[in-house]
HTML snippet that shows the backbone in 3Dmol.js (N, CA, C, O; Angstrom):
<script src="https://3Dmol.org/build/3Dmol-min.js"></script>
<div id="view" style="width:600px;height:400px;position:relative"></div>
<script>
const pdb = `
ATOM      1  N   ARG A   1      69.809 130.451 119.747  1.00  0.00           N
ATOM      2  CA  ARG A   1      71.232 130.047 120.650  1.00  0.00           C
ATOM      3  C   ARG A   1      72.246 129.941 119.242  1.00  0.00           C
ATOM      4  O   ARG A   1      72.320 129.102 118.345  1.00  0.00           O
ATOM      5  N   GLN A   2      73.260 131.711 119.626  1.00  0.00           N
ATOM      6  CA  GLN A   2      74.521 131.717 119.307  1.00  0.00           C
ATOM      7  C   GLN A   2      75.151 130.237 120.305  1.00  0.00           C
ATOM      8  O   GLN A   2      75.001 129.883 121.474  1.00  0.00           O
ATOM      9  N   THR A   3      75.966 129.631 119.000  1.00  0.00           N
ATOM     10  CA  THR A   3      77.910 129.133 119.671  1.00  0.00           C
ATOM     11  C   THR A   3      79.084 129.569 118.544  1.00  0.00           C
ATOM     12  O   THR A   3      79.535 129.836 117.430  1.00  0.00           O
ATOM     13  N   PHE A   4      79.108 129.336 120.166  1.00  0.00           N
ATOM     14  CA  PHE A   4      81.455 129.806 119.526  1.00  0.00           C
ATOM     15  C   PHE A   4      82.139 129.217 119.925  1.00  0.00           C
ATOM     16  O   PHE A   4      82.007 128.571 120.964  1.00  0.00           O
ATOM     17  N   ALA A   5      83.488 129.273 118.917  1.00  0.00           N
ATOM     18  CA  ALA A   5      84.163 128.097 118.541  1.00  0.00           C
ATOM     19  C   ALA A   5      85.371 128.113 120.488  1.00  0.00           C
ATOM     20  O   ALA A   5      86.302 127.376 120.815  1.00  0.00           O
ATOM     21  N   PHE A   6      84.747 129.210 121.212  1.00  0.00           N
ATOM     22  CA  PHE A   6      85.683 128.684 121.512  1.00  0.00           C
ATOM     23  C   PHE A   6      84.655 128.977 123.922  1.00  0.00           C
ATOM     24  O   PHE A   6      83.696 129.703 124.182  1.00  0.00           O
ATOM     25  N   LYS A   7      85.321 128.241 124.773  1.00  0.00           N
ATOM     26  CA  LYS A   7      84.622 127.833 125.837  1.00  0.00           C
ATOM     27  C   LYS A   7      85.055 128.562 127.719  1.00  0.00           C
ATOM     28  O   LYS A   7      85.240 128.004 128.801  1.00  0.00           O
ATOM     29  N   PHE A   8      85.058 129.718 127.363  1.00  0.00           N
ATOM     30  CA  PHE A   8      85.644 130.148 128.461  1.00  0.00           C
ATOM     31  C   PHE A   8      86.858 129.698 129.007  1.00  0.00           C
ATOM     32  O   PHE A   8      87.275 130.526 129.817  1.00  0.00           O
ATOM     33  N   ASP A   9      87.900 128.316 128.844  1.00  0.00           N
ATOM     34  CA  ASP A   9      88.811 127.390 129.525  1.00  0.00           C
ATOM     35  C   ASP A   9      89.975 128.675 129.018  1.00  0.00           C
ATOM     36  O   ASP A   9      89.947 129.563 129.870  1.00  0.00           O
ATOM     37  N   ASP A  10      90.672 128.905 128.220  1.00  0.00           N
ATOM     38  CA  ASP A  10      91.701 129.576 127.674  1.00  0.00           C
ATOM     39  C   ASP A  10      91.940 131.349 127.813  1.00  0.00           C
ATOM     40  O   ASP A  10      92.777 131.873 127.078  1.00  0.00           O
ATOM     41  N   PRO A  11      91.098 132.249 128.862  1.00  0.00           N
ATOM     42  CA  PRO A  11      91.034 133.771 128.275  1.00  0.00           C
ATOM     43  C   PRO A  11      91.704 134.447 127.971  1.00  0.00           C
ATOM     44  O   PRO A  11      91.296 135.593 128.163  1.00  0.00           O
ATOM     45  N   GLU A  12      93.466 134.344 127.164  1.00  0.00           N
ATOM     46  CA  GLU A  12      94.098 135.239 126.362  1.00  0.00           C
ATOM     47  C   GLU A  12      92.872 135.062 125.258  1.00  0.00           C
ATOM     48  O   GLU A  12      91.973 135.822 124.900  1.00  0.00           O
ATOM     49  N   PHE A  13      93.346 133.352 124.781  1.00  0.00           N
ATOM     50  CA  PHE A  13      92.070 133.393 123.048  1.00  0.00           C
ATOM     51  C   PHE A  13      91.146 133.677 123.498  1.00  0.00           C
ATOM     52  O   PHE A  13      91.017 134.833 123.096  1.00  0.00           O
ATOM     53  N   ASP A  14      90.322 133.462 124.093  1.00  0.00           N
ATOM     54  CA  ASP A  14      88.594 133.465 124.049  1.00  0.00           C
ATOM     55  C   ASP A  14      88.973 135.300 124.287  1.00  0.00           C
ATOM     56  O   ASP A  14      88.401 135.699 123.272  1.00  0.00           O
ATOM     57  N   MET A  15      89.486 136.465 124.883  1.00  0.00           N
ATOM     58  CA  MET A  15      89.096 137.584 124.484  1.00  0.00           C
ATOM     59  C   MET A  15      89.884 137.793 123.359  1.00  0.00           C
ATOM     60  O   MET A  15      89.283 138.204 122.366  1.00  0.00           O
ATOM     61  N   LEU A  16      90.827 137.650 123.288  1.00  0.00           N
ATOM     62  CA  LEU A  16      91.918 137.579 121.566  1.00  0.00           C
ATOM     63  C   LEU A  16      89.918 136.876 120.497  1.00  0.00           C
ATOM     64  O   LEU A  16      89.637 137.645 119.578  1.00  0.00           O
ATOM     65  N   GLN A  17      89.276 136.141 120.607  1.00  0.00           N
ATOM     66  CA  GLN A  17      88.693 135.751 119.383  1.00  0.00           C
ATOM     67  C   GLN A  17      87.406 136.449 119.646  1.00  0.00           C
ATOM     68  O   GLN A  17      86.527 136.226 118.813  1.00  0.00           O
ATOM     69  N   MET A  18      87.057 137.393 120.809  1.00  0.00           N
ATOM     70  CA  MET A  18      86.396 137.964 120.888  1.00  0.00           C
ATOM     71  C   MET A  18      86.657 139.310 120.058  1.00  0.00           C
ATOM     72  O   MET A  18      85.629 139.602 119.447  1.00  0.00           O
ATOM     73  N   SER A  19      87.624 140.166 119.849  1.00  0.00           N
ATOM     74  CA  SER A  19      87.606 141.240 119.760  1.00  0.00           C
ATOM     75  C   SER A  19      87.459 141.057 118.475  1.00  0.00           C
ATOM     76  O   SER A  19      88.329 141.694 117.881  1.00  0.00           O
ATOM     77  N   TYR A  20      86.718 140.445 117.714  1.00  0.00           N
ATOM     78  CA  TYR A  20      86.349 140.151 116.193  1.00  0.00           C
ATOM     79  C   TYR A  20      84.594 139.918 116.083  1.00  0.00           C
ATOM     80  O   TYR A  20      83.812 139.832 115.136  1.00  0.00           O
ATOM     81  N   VAL A  21      84.394 139.850 118.212  1.00  0.00           N
ATOM     82  CA  VAL A  21      82.992 139.803 117.317  1.00  0.00           C
ATOM     83  C   VAL A  21      81.841 140.973 118.110  1.00  0.00           C
ATOM     84  O   VAL A  21      81.575 141.225 119.285  1.00  0.00           O
ATOM     85  N   PRO A  22      81.512 141.329 117.203  1.00  0.00           N
ATOM     86  CA  PRO A  22      80.237 142.035 117.246  1.00  0.00           C
ATOM     87  C   PRO A  22      79.990 142.403 118.972  1.00  0.00           C
ATOM     88  O   PRO A  22      79.627 141.468 119.686  1.00  0.00           O
ATOM     89  N   LEU A  23      80.156 143.494 119.467  1.00  0.00           N
ATOM     90  CA  LEU A  23      79.956 143.566 120.578  1.00  0.00           C
ATOM     91  C   LEU A  23      78.716 143.409 121.371  1.00  0.00           C
ATOM     92  O   LEU A  23      78.825 142.997 122.526  1.00  0.00           O
ATOM     93  N   HIS A  24      77.321 143.746 120.790  1.00  0.00           N
ATOM     94  CA  HIS A  24      76.069 143.108 121.768  1.00  0.00           C
ATOM     95  C   HIS A  24      76.453 141.772 121.501  1.00  0.00           C
ATOM     96  O   HIS A  24      76.140 141.020 122.424  1.00  0.00           O
ATOM     97  N   LEU A  25      77.106 141.141 120.416  1.00  0.00           N
ATOM     98  CA  LEU A  25      77.261 139.937 120.705  1.00  0.00           C
ATOM     99  C   LEU A  25      77.861 139.037 121.908  1.00  0.00           C
ATOM    100  O   LEU A  25      77.548 137.933 122.353  1.00  0.00           O
ATOM    101  N   ILE A  26      78.620 139.757 122.162  1.00  0.00           N
ATOM    102  CA  ILE A  26      79.711 139.465 123.650  1.00  0.00           C
ATOM    103  C   ILE A  26      78.321 140.328 125.041  1.00  0.00           C
ATOM    104  O   ILE A  26      77.960 139.989 126.169  1.00  0.00           O
ATOM    105  N   ASN A  27      78.160 140.850 124.630  1.00  0.00           N
ATOM    106  CA  ASN A  27      77.205 141.118 125.451  1.00  0.00           C
ATOM    107  C   ASN A  27      76.640 140.237 125.750  1.00  0.00           C
ATOM    108  O   ASN A  27      76.883 139.812 126.880  1.00  0.00           O
ATOM    109  N   GLU A  28      75.775 139.626 125.053  1.00  0.00           N
ATOM    110  CA  GLU A  28      75.846 138.416 124.861  1.00  0.00           C
ATOM    111  C   GLU A  28      75.327 137.006 126.122  1.00  0.00           C
ATOM    112  O   GLU A  28      74.477 136.452 126.819  1.00  0.00           O
ATOM    113  N   ILE A  29      76.862 137.129 125.547  1.00  0.00           N
ATOM    114  CA  ILE A  29      78.015 135.745 126.275  1.00  0.00           C
ATOM    115  C   ILE A  29      77.784 136.333 127.048  1.00  0.00           C
ATOM    116  O   ILE A  29      77.008 135.742 127.799  1.00  0.00           O
ATOM    117  N   PHE A  30      78.039 137.356 127.395  1.00  0.00           N
ATOM    118  CA  PHE A  30      78.090 137.626 128.694  1.00  0.00           C
ATOM    119  C   PHE A  30      77.199 137.552 130.037  1.00  0.00           C
ATOM    120  O   PHE A  30      77.433 137.314 131.221  1.00  0.00           O
ATOM    121  N   LYS A  31      76.135 137.855 129.318  1.00  0.00           N
ATOM    122  CA  LYS A  31      74.920 137.568 130.031  1.00  0.00           C
ATOM    123  C   LYS A  31      74.636 135.823 129.931  1.00  0.00           C
ATOM    124  O   LYS A  31      74.248 135.375 131.010  1.00  0.00           O
ATOM    125  N   LYS A  32      74.710 135.229 129.298  1.00  0.00           N
ATOM    126  CA  LYS A  32      74.051 133.734 129.042  1.00  0.00           C
ATOM    127  C   LYS A  32      75.541 133.672 130.095  1.00  0.00           C
ATOM    128  O   LYS A  32      75.579 133.676 131.325  1.00  0.00           O
ATOM    129  N   GLU A  33      77.145 133.593 128.719  1.00  0.00           N
ATOM    130  CA  GLU A  33      77.213 132.209 129.896  1.00  0.00           C
ATOM    131  C   GLU A  33      78.757 133.037 131.041  1.00  0.00           C
ATOM    132  O   GLU A  33      79.840 132.485 131.234  1.00  0.00           O
ATOM    133  N   VAL A  34      78.539 133.741 131.323  1.00  0.00           N
ATOM    134  CA  VAL A  34      79.485 133.670 132.093  1.00  0.00           C
ATOM    135  C   VAL A  34      78.543 133.691 133.537  1.00  0.00           C
ATOM    136  O   VAL A  34      77.383 133.320 133.355  1.00  0.00           O
ATOM    137  N   PRO A  35      78.844 134.021 134.733  1.00  0.00           N
ATOM    138  CA  PRO A  35      78.163 134.159 136.347  1.00  0.00           C
ATOM    139  C   PRO A  35      78.603 135.238 136.169  1.00  0.00           C
ATOM    140  O   PRO A  35      79.635 135.590 135.599  1.00  0.00           O
ATOM    141  N   PRO A  36      77.463 136.061 136.884  1.00  0.00           N
ATOM    142  CA  PRO A  36      76.738 136.958 137.427  1.00  0.00           C
ATOM    143  C   PRO A  36      77.654 137.837 137.744  1.00  0.00           C
ATOM    144  O   PRO A  36      77.483 139.038 137.535  1.00  0.00           O
ATOM    145  N   GLY A  37      79.124 137.174 138.479  1.00  0.00           N
ATOM    146  CA  GLY A  37      79.639 138.313 139.578  1.00  0.00           C
ATOM    147  C   GLY A  37      80.435 138.337 137.863  1.00  0.00           C
ATOM    148  O   GLY A  37      79.779 139.189 137.264  1.00  0.00           O
ATOM    149  N   LEU A  38      81.432 137.824 136.965  1.00  0.00           N
ATOM    150  CA  LEU A  38      81.716 138.200 136.809  1.00  0.00           C
ATOM    151  C   LEU A  38      81.372 139.568 135.064  1.00  0.00           C
ATOM    152  O   LEU A  38      81.990 140.528 134.605  1.00  0.00           O
ATOM    153  N   GLY A  39      80.066 138.821 134.685  1.00  0.00           N
ATOM    154  CA  GLY A  39      80.048 140.190 133.770  1.00  0.00           C
ATOM    155  C   GLY A  39      79.625 141.729 133.887  1.00  0.00           C
ATOM    156  O   GLY A  39      79.033 142.504 133.135  1.00  0.00           O
ATOM    157  N   LYS A  40      80.353 141.855 135.529  1.00  0.00           N
ATOM    158  CA  LYS A  40      80.520 143.486 136.162  1.00  0.00           C
ATOM    159  C   LYS A  40      81.857 143.767 134.882  1.00  0.00           C
ATOM    160  O   LYS A  40      82.160 144.821 134.323  1.00  0.00           O
ATOM    161  N   LEU A  41      82.415 142.460 134.731  1.00  0.00           N
ATOM    162  CA  LEU A  41      83.510 143.465 133.643  1.00  0.00           C
ATOM    163  C   LEU A  41      84.050 143.713 132.655  1.00  0.00           C
ATOM    164  O   LEU A  41      85.227 143.792 132.301  1.00  0.00           O
ATOM    165  N   MET A  42      82.412 143.932 131.871  1.00  0.00           N
ATOM    166  CA  MET A  42      81.787 144.410 130.600  1.00  0.00           C
ATOM    167  C   MET A  42      81.782 146.298 130.805  1.00  0.00           C
ATOM    168  O   MET A  42      82.591 146.939 130.135  1.00  0.00           O
ATOM    169  N   GLY A  43      81.091 146.828 131.491  1.00  0.00           N
ATOM    170  CA  GLY A  43      81.960 147.632 132.734  1.00  0.00           C
ATOM    171  C   GLY A  43      83.335 148.540 131.582  1.00  0.00           C
ATOM    172  O   GLY A  43      83.212 148.891 130.409  1.00  0.00           O
ATOM    173  N   PRO A  44      84.161 148.637 132.220  1.00  0.00           N
ATOM    174  CA  PRO A  44      85.245 148.786 131.591  1.00  0.00           C
ATOM    175  C   PRO A  44      85.344 148.242 130.329  1.00  0.00           C
ATOM    176  O   PRO A  44      86.295 148.810 129.792  1.00  0.00           O
ATOM    177  N   VAL A  45      85.044 147.744 129.862  1.00  0.00           N
ATOM    178  CA  VAL A  45      85.133 146.979 128.430  1.00  0.00           C
ATOM    179  C   VAL A  45      84.131 148.115 127.421  1.00  0.00           C
ATOM    180  O   VAL A  45      84.287 148.240 126.207  1.00  0.00           O
ATOM    181  N   PHE A  46      83.313 148.714 128.079  1.00  0.00           N
ATOM    182  CA  PHE A  46      81.995 148.988 127.665  1.00  0.00           C
ATOM    183  C   PHE A  46      83.155 150.453 127.390  1.00  0.00           C
ATOM    184  O   PHE A  46      83.784 150.796 126.388  1.00  0.00           O
ATOM    185  N   SER A  47      83.032 151.186 129.100  1.00  0.00           N
ATOM    186  CA  SER A  47      83.633 152.667 128.628  1.00  0.00           C
ATOM    187  C   SER A  47      84.678 152.821 127.626  1.00  0.00           C
ATOM    188  O   SER A  47      84.528 153.600 126.685  1.00  0.00           O
ATOM    189  N   LYS A  48      85.827 152.054 127.791  1.00  0.00           N
ATOM    190  CA  LYS A  48      87.537 151.736 126.777  1.00  0.00           C
ATOM    191  C   LYS A  48      86.748 152.113 125.084  1.00  0.00           C
ATOM    192  O   LYS A  48      86.804 153.058 124.297  1.00  0.00           O
ATOM    193  N   ILE A  49      86.142 150.967 125.122  1.00  0.00           N
ATOM    194  CA  ILE A  49      85.319 151.648 123.662  1.00  0.00           C
ATOM    195  C   ILE A  49      84.944 152.882 123.619  1.00  0.00           C
ATOM    196  O   ILE A  49      85.760 153.802 123.558  1.00  0.00           O
ATOM    197  N   VAL A  50      83.309 153.103 123.653  1.00  0.00           N
ATOM    198  CA  VAL A  50      82.968 154.171 123.704  1.00  0.00           C
ATOM    199  C   VAL A  50      83.863 155.203 123.971  1.00  0.00           C
ATOM    200  O   VAL A  50      83.754 156.139 123.180  1.00  0.00           O
ATOM    201  N   ASP A  51      85.102 155.394 125.226  1.00  0.00           N
ATOM    202  CA  ASP A  51      86.637 156.852 125.054  1.00  0.00           C
ATOM    203  C   ASP A  51      86.745 156.788 123.444  1.00  0.00           C
ATOM    204  O   ASP A  51      86.615 157.666 122.591  1.00  0.00           O
ATOM    205  N   GLU A  52      86.980 155.658 123.373  1.00  0.00           N
ATOM    206  CA  GLU A  52      87.667 155.045 121.585  1.00  0.00           C
ATOM    207  C   GLU A  52      86.927 156.106 120.594  1.00  0.00           C
ATOM    208  O   GLU A  52      87.300 157.132 120.024  1.00  0.00           O
ATOM    209  N   THR A  53      85.439 155.221 120.669  1.00  0.00           N
ATOM    210  CA  THR A  53      84.487 155.938 119.566  1.00  0.00           C
ATOM    211  C   THR A  53      84.147 157.295 119.984  1.00  0.00           C
ATOM    212  O   THR A  53      83.316 158.030 119.451  1.00  0.00           O
ATOM    213  N   THR A  54      84.787 157.513 120.867  1.00  0.00           N
ATOM    214  CA  THR A  54      84.607 158.884 121.212  1.00  0.00           C
ATOM    215  C   THR A  54      85.797 160.106 120.762  1.00  0.00           C
ATOM    216  O   THR A  54      85.565 161.208 120.265  1.00  0.00           O
ATOM    217  N   LYS A  55      86.822 159.639 121.037  1.00  0.00           N
ATOM    218  CA  LYS A  55      88.064 159.787 119.914  1.00  0.00           C
ATOM    219  C   LYS A  55      88.052 159.990 118.576  1.00  0.00           C
ATOM    220  O   LYS A  55      88.143 161.130 118.122  1.00  0.00           O
ATOM    221  N   LEU A  56      87.932 158.854 117.754  1.00  0.00           N
ATOM    222  CA  LEU A  56      87.145 158.857 116.821  1.00  0.00           C
ATOM    223  C   LEU A  56      86.707 159.533 115.880  1.00  0.00           C
ATOM    224  O   LEU A  56      87.273 160.038 114.911  1.00  0.00           O
ATOM    225  N   GLU A  57      84.774 159.512 116.493  1.00  0.00           N
ATOM    226  CA  GLU A  57      84.613 159.970 116.262  1.00  0.00           C
ATOM    227  C   GLU A  57      84.737 162.536 115.919  1.00  0.00           C
ATOM    228  O   GLU A  57      84.210 163.376 115.188  1.00  0.00           O
ATOM    229  N   GLU A  58      86.075 162.472 117.390  1.00  0.00           N
ATOM    230  CA  GLU A  58      86.204 163.839 117.055  1.00  0.00           C
ATOM    231  C   GLU A  58      86.602 163.746 116.372  1.00  0.00           C
ATOM    232  O   GLU A  58      86.130 164.419 115.456  1.00  0.00           O
ATOM    233  N   GLN A  59      88.025 162.754 115.953  1.00  0.00           N
ATOM    234  CA  GLN A  59      89.029 163.274 115.514  1.00  0.00           C
ATOM    235  C   GLN A  59      88.062 163.269 113.949  1.00  0.00           C
ATOM    236  O   GLN A  59      88.746 163.715 113.028  1.00  0.00           O
ATOM    237  N   ALA A  60      87.427 163.083 113.757  1.00  0.00           N
ATOM    238  CA  ALA A  60      86.471 163.226 112.143  1.00  0.00           C
ATOM    239  C   ALA A  60      86.243 164.054 111.391  1.00  0.00           C
ATOM    240  O   ALA A  60      86.621 164.490 110.304  1.00  0.00           O
ATOM    241  N   GLN A  61      84.723 164.416 113.039  1.00  0.00           N
ATOM    242  CA  GLN A  61      84.801 165.899 112.805  1.00  0.00           C
ATOM    243  C   GLN A  61      85.639 166.355 112.450  1.00  0.00           C
ATOM    244  O   GLN A  61      85.520 166.676 111.267  1.00  0.00           O
ATOM    245  N   LYS A  62      87.224 166.771 113.201  1.00  0.00           N
ATOM    246  CA  LYS A  62      87.997 168.019 113.323  1.00  0.00           C
ATOM    247  C   LYS A  62      88.284 168.077 111.245  1.00  0.00           C
ATOM    248  O   LYS A  62      88.297 168.996 110.425  1.00  0.00           O
ATOM    249  N   GLU A  63      88.460 166.624 111.161  1.00  0.00           N
ATOM    250  CA  GLU A  63      88.839 166.387 109.830  1.00  0.00           C
ATOM    251  C   GLU A  63      87.638 167.062 108.544  1.00  0.00           C
ATOM    252  O   GLU A  63      87.708 167.912 107.657  1.00  0.00           O
ATOM    253  N   VAL A  64      87.123 166.606 108.800  1.00  0.00           N
ATOM    254  CA  VAL A  64      85.408 166.717 107.899  1.00  0.00           C
ATOM    255  C   VAL A  64      86.033 168.689 108.430  1.00  0.00           C
ATOM    256  O   VAL A  64      86.529 169.349 107.516  1.00  0.00           O
ATOM    257  N   LYS A  65      85.980 168.990 109.074  1.00  0.00           N
ATOM    258  CA  LYS A  65      85.601 170.288 108.668  1.00  0.00           C
ATOM    259  C   LYS A  65      87.269 171.227 108.184  1.00  0.00           C
ATOM    260  O   LYS A  65      87.513 172.210 107.484  1.00  0.00           O
ATOM    261  N   LYS A  66      88.055 170.319 108.958  1.00  0.00           N
ATOM    262  CA  LYS A  66      89.302 170.828 107.948  1.00  0.00           C
ATOM    263  C   LYS A  66      88.907 170.950 106.482  1.00  0.00           C
ATOM    264  O   LYS A  66      89.064 172.060 105.974  1.00  0.00           O
ATOM    265  N   ALA A  67      88.239 169.611 105.455  1.00  0.00           N
ATOM    266  CA  ALA A  67      88.105 169.762 104.415  1.00  0.00           C
ATOM    267  C   ALA A  67      87.497 170.171 104.113  1.00  0.00           C
ATOM    268  O   ALA A  67      87.470 170.511 102.930  1.00  0.00           O
ATOM    269  N   ASN A  68      86.005 170.596 105.469  1.00  0.00           N
ATOM    270  CA  ASN A  68      85.101 171.497 104.656  1.00  0.00           C
ATOM    271  C   ASN A  68      85.376 173.071 104.131  1.00  0.00           C
ATOM    272  O   ASN A  68      84.745 173.613 103.224  1.00  0.00           O
ATOM    273  N   GLU A  69      86.561 173.733 104.979  1.00  0.00           N
ATOM    274  CA  GLU A  69      86.965 174.338 105.263  1.00  0.00           C
ATOM    275  C   GLU A  69      87.988 174.425 103.444  1.00  0.00           C
ATOM    276  O   GLU A  69      87.476 174.900 102.430  1.00  0.00           O
ATOM    277  N   MET A  70      89.192 173.938 103.496  1.00  0.00           N
ATOM    278  CA  MET A  70      89.550 173.435 102.418  1.00  0.00           C
ATOM    279  C   MET A  70      89.074 173.096 100.568  1.00  0.00           C
ATOM    280  O   MET A  70      89.554 172.893  99.453  1.00  0.00           O
ATOM    281  N   LEU A  71      87.854 173.225 101.289  1.00  0.00           N
ATOM    282  CA  LEU A  71      87.064 173.189  99.979  1.00  0.00           C
ATOM    283  C   LEU A  71      85.995 174.469  99.583  1.00  0.00           C
ATOM    284  O   LEU A  71      85.775 175.080  98.537  1.00  0.00           O
ATOM    285  N   GLU A  72      85.385 174.559 101.134  1.00  0.00           N
ATOM    286  CA  GLU A  72      84.903 176.682 100.674  1.00  0.00           C
ATOM    287  C   GLU A  72      86.611 177.655 100.207  1.00  0.00           C
ATOM    288  O   GLU A  72      86.676 178.725  99.602  1.00  0.00           O
ATOM    289  N   ALA A  73      87.532 176.996 100.627  1.00  0.00           N
ATOM    290  CA  ALA A  73      88.406 178.093 100.711  1.00  0.00           C
ATOM    291  C   ALA A  73      89.271 177.896  98.754  1.00  0.00           C
ATOM    292  O   ALA A  73      89.929 178.729  98.130  1.00  0.00           O
ATOM    293  N   ASN A  74      88.957 176.814  98.450  1.00  0.00           N
ATOM    294  CA  ASN A  74      89.073 175.953  96.502  1.00  0.00           C
ATOM    295  C   ASN A  74      88.154 176.896  96.208  1.00  0.00           C
ATOM    296  O   ASN A  74      88.303 178.118  96.162  1.00  0.00           O
ATOM    297  N   LEU A  75      86.833 175.998  95.938  1.00  0.00           N
ATOM    298  CA  LEU A  75      85.596 177.286  95.505  1.00  0.00           C
ATOM    299  C   LEU A  75      85.326 178.522  95.770  1.00  0.00           C
ATOM    300  O   LEU A  75      84.199 178.745  95.327  1.00  0.00           O
ATOM    301  N   GLU A  76      85.985 179.911  96.505  1.00  0.00           N
ATOM    302  CA  GLU A  76      86.666 180.496  96.820  1.00  0.00           C
ATOM    303  C   GLU A  76      87.082 180.737  95.205  1.00  0.00           C
ATOM    304  O   GLU A  76      86.267 180.977  94.314  1.00  0.00           O
ATOM    305  N   ASN A  77      88.344 180.633  95.060  1.00  0.00           N
ATOM    306  CA  ASN A  77      90.088 180.541  93.799  1.00  0.00           C
ATOM    307  C   ASN A  77      89.080 180.418  92.945  1.00  0.00           C
ATOM    308  O   ASN A  77      88.734 181.398  92.284  1.00  0.00           O
ATOM    309  N   LEU A  78      88.379 179.076  92.803  1.00  0.00           N
ATOM    310  CA  LEU A  78      87.142 178.827  90.695  1.00  0.00           C
ATOM    311  C   LEU A  78      86.431 179.888  91.498  1.00  0.00           C
ATOM    312  O   LEU A  78      86.867 179.909  92.649  1.00  0.00           O
ATOM    313  N   ARG A  79      85.711 180.561  91.330  1.00  0.00           N
ATOM    314  CA  ARG A  79      85.078 181.445  91.979  1.00  0.00           C
ATOM    315  C   ARG A  79      85.559 182.928  90.674  1.00  0.00           C
ATOM    316  O   ARG A  79      85.034 183.458  89.694  1.00  0.00           O
ATOM    317  N   SER A  80      86.955 183.074  91.539  1.00  0.00           N
ATOM    318  CA  SER A  80      87.781 184.488  91.922  1.00  0.00           C
ATOM    319  C   SER A  80      88.548 183.494  90.429  1.00  0.00           C
ATOM    320  O   SER A  80      89.724 183.696  90.731  1.00  0.00           O
ATOM    321  N   GLU A  81      88.607 182.878  89.505  1.00  0.00           N
ATOM    322  CA  GLU A  81      89.205 182.877  88.831  1.00  0.00           C
ATOM    323  C   GLU A  81      88.247 183.018  87.645  1.00  0.00           C
ATOM    324  O   GLU A  81      88.472 183.957  86.880  1.00  0.00           O
ATOM    325  N   LEU A  82      87.261 182.256  87.400  1.00  0.00           N
ATOM    326  CA  LEU A  82      86.231 182.374  86.595  1.00  0.00           C
ATOM    327  C   LEU A  82      85.323 183.432  85.794  1.00  0.00           C
ATOM    328  O   LEU A  82      84.797 183.497  84.683  1.00  0.00           O
ATOM    329  N   ALA A  83      85.415 184.177  86.877  1.00  0.00           N
ATOM    330  CA  ALA A  83      84.897 186.034  87.312  1.00  0.00           C
ATOM    331  C   ALA A  83      85.687 186.620  86.529  1.00  0.00           C
ATOM    332  O   ALA A  83      85.219 187.427  85.727  1.00  0.00           O
ATOM    333  N   ASN A  84      87.497 186.282  86.580  1.00  0.00           N
ATOM    334  CA  ASN A  84      88.239 186.477  86.063  1.00  0.00           C
ATOM    335  C   ASN A  84      88.403 187.558  84.208  1.00  0.00           C
ATOM    336  O   ASN A  84      88.631 188.649  83.683  1.00  0.00           O
ATOM    337  N   ASP A  85      87.881 185.367  83.886  1.00  0.00           N
ATOM    338  CA  ASP A  85      87.893 185.010  83.024  1.00  0.00           C
ATOM    339  C   ASP A  85      86.798 185.116  82.196  1.00  0.00           C
ATOM    340  O   ASP A  85      86.695 184.519  81.125  1.00  0.00           O
ATOM    341  N   ILE A  86      85.837 185.986  82.743  1.00  0.00           N
ATOM    342  CA  ILE A  86      84.463 185.362  81.993  1.00  0.00           C
ATOM    343  C   ILE A  86      84.741 187.717  81.549  1.00  0.00           C
ATOM    344  O   ILE A  86      84.898 188.752  82.197  1.00  0.00           O
ATOM    345  N   PRO A  87      84.630 187.294  80.142  1.00  0.00           N
ATOM    346  CA  PRO A  87      84.819 189.033  79.833  1.00  0.00           C
ATOM    347  C   PRO A  87      83.210 189.455  79.462  1.00  0.00           C
ATOM    348  O   PRO A  87      82.104 188.987  79.193  1.00  0.00           O
ATOM    349  N   THR A  88      83.904 190.603  79.646  1.00  0.00           N
ATOM    350  CA  THR A  88      82.425 192.148  80.416  1.00  0.00           C
ATOM    351  C   THR A  88      83.002 193.197  79.748  1.00  0.00           C
ATOM    352  O   THR A  88      84.181 193.533  79.639  1.00  0.00           O
ATOM    353  N   GLU A  89      81.907 193.696  79.284  1.00  0.00           N
ATOM    354  CA  GLU A  89      81.595 194.983  78.204  1.00  0.00           C
ATOM    355  C   GLU A  89      81.886 196.447  78.683  1.00  0.00           C
ATOM    356  O   GLU A  89      80.969 197.213  78.979  1.00  0.00           O
ATOM    357  N   ASP A  90      83.248 196.805  78.745  1.00  0.00           N
ATOM    358  CA  ASP A  90      83.336 198.402  79.588  1.00  0.00           C
ATOM    359  C   ASP A  90      82.968 199.219  77.934  1.00  0.00           C
ATOM    360  O   ASP A  90      82.892 200.445  77.854  1.00  0.00           O
TER     361      ASP A  90
END
`;
const viewer = $3Dmol.createViewer("view");
viewer.addModel(pdb, "pdb");
viewer.setStyle({}, {cartoon: {color: "spectrum"}});
viewer.zoomTo();
viewer.render();
</script>
């Protein structure tokens, strides 16, 4: 059984502390320690986490695509420069 240093008597402090706890452990706390009616609070928390994660994933994908495009352009320039440096017999 996981033991935590907070006892839900100071909600503001407890929520701050929970921001440092992995999501699955927070879910376990709510399942085991919080009265069932309050467990519904996790829905909006999970939704917000999913929204933020989705935004970060989209941003990361854009950055990777941008980096790939730059790499391809740089490789094409390098190929062109190397081709110009190779002596050919005419």
